[in-house]
C-alpha positions in Angstrom: -51.1 10.1 10.1 -47.4 9.5 10.1 -45.3 10.3 7.0 -43.9 7.4 5.3 -40.1 8.4 6.2 -41.1 8.5 10.0 -42.5 5.0 9.5 -39.4 3.9 7.9 -37.2 5.4 10.5 -39.1 3.9 13.5 -38.8 0.6 11.8 -35.1 1.0 11.2 -34.8 1.9 14.7 -36.3 -1.1 16.0 -34.2 -3.4 13.6 -30.8 -1.7 14.0 -29.6 -3.7 17.0 -30.7 -7.0 15.3 -28.9 -5.8 12.0 -26.0 -4.8 14.0 -25.7 -8.1 15.7 -26.1 -10.0 12.5 -23.6 -8.1 10.7 -21.1 -8.6 13.4 -21.5 -12.3 13.3 -21.5 -12.6 9.8 -18.5 -10.4 9.2 -16.3 -11.9 12.0 -13.6 -14.3 10.8 -12.7 -17.0 13.3 -9.3 -15.9 14.8 -6.5 -18.2 14.3 -3.5 -19.1 12.1 -4.0 -20.1 8.4 -2.7 -23.7 7.8 -0.6 -22.9 5.0 2.8 -21.1 4.8 4.0 -19.4 1.8 7.6 -20.0 0.7 9.9 -18.1 -1.5 13.5 -18.8 -2.3 16.1 -16.0 -1.7 19.8 -15.5 -1.9 20.2 -16.1 1.9 17.7 -19.1 2.2 14.0 -19.1 2.2 11.2 -16.5 3.1 8.4 -18.1 5.0 5.1 -16.0 5.1 2.5 -17.0 7.8 -0.8 -15.5 7.8 -3.5 -15.2 10.6 -6.6 -13.6 11.9 -6.4 -12.0 15.3 -9.1 -10.6 17.5 -8.9 -6.7 17.4 -7.5 -5.6 20.7 -8.3 -1.9 20.3 -9.6 0.3 23.1 -12.1 2.0 20.7 -15.6 0.4 20.7 -16.2 2.0 17.1 -13.1 0.4 15.9 -14.0 -2.8 17.3 -17.3 -2.7 15.7 -16.2 -1.9 12.4 -13.5 -4.7 12.5 -13.8 -7.1 15.3 -10.8 -9.0 13.7 -7.4 -7.8 12.2 -5.2 -9.7 9.6 -1.9 -10.6 10.7 1.3 -11.9 9.3 4.8 -13.0 10.3 7.8 -13.2 7.8 10.8 -15.4 8.7 14.1 -16.1 6.8 15.5 -19.5 7.4 18.7 -20.8 6.0 17.0 -24.1 4.6 13.7 -25.9 4.7 14.8 -29.4 5.7 15.4 -31.0 9.0 15.8 -29.0 12.3 16.4 -25.2 12.0 17.4 -23.6 15.6 15.9 -20.4 16.3 19.2 -18.8 16.5 19.4 -19.2 12.6 15.9 -17.7 12.1 15.6 -14.0 11.1 12.1 -12.2 11.9 11.9 -9.6 9.1 9.1 -7.6 10.8 11.5 -7.1 13.9 15.1 -8.1 13.2 16.1 -7.4 16.9 13.4 -10.0 18.1 15.2 -13.3 18.9 13.6 -16.7 19.7 14.6 -19.8 21.6 13.2 -23.2 20.0 13.3 -24.4 16.4 11.5 -25.0 13.2 11.3 -28.6 12.3 10.8 -29.3 8.5 9.5 -32.8 7.4 8.3 -33.3 3.9 5.7 -30.7 3.1 5.0 -29.5 6.7 6.8 -27.4 9.2 6.4 -27.5 13.1 6.9 -24.0 14.6 8.2 -24.1 18.2 9.3 -20.7 19.2 9.7 -19.0 22.6 10.3 -15.3 22.8 13.8 -15.0 24.2 13.5 -11.5 25.6 11.2 -10.6 28.7 8.5 -11.4 28.8 9.4 -15.0 27.7 6.2 -16.3 26.2 5.4 -19.0 23.4 4.9 -17.5 19.9 1.4 -17.0 18.8 2.5 -18.7 15.5 3.5 -21.9 17.2 1.8 -25.1 15.5 2.1 -27.2 12.5 1.7 -25.7 8.9 1.5 -27.1 5.5 4.5 -25.6 3.5 3.7 -24.4 0.0 5.9 -24.8 -3.0 9.3 -22.6 -2.8 9.4 -20.8 -6.1 11.9 -18.4 -7.0 
């Protein structure tokens, strides 16, 4: 006769792959950019904070299983939140030496981001798209 703990262990062993699969599916956020941008007034213009969920590109299977997605954010300083703001006037606070081509287009309570990395390899920004602009408090 098997002991109760052995029965439990055998049952858990069979259920573990299913439980792991379900927990991965339930715990996964859909990768992509959040639709809203936070805005804050600053002495040198406005701080725009973008949020996103990205696929975890780790080489560790354990880290991937623990967290298949990661939270990401980008902080840009722009001189104004009206009309066209060329990329040359945009400062990336995460990497001030990174420069972009393109522009941000503000219209009412939305902003269209159309940036291309100016350094090699030239590539469109992962942050390109249309966002709702939050209120710009102080």
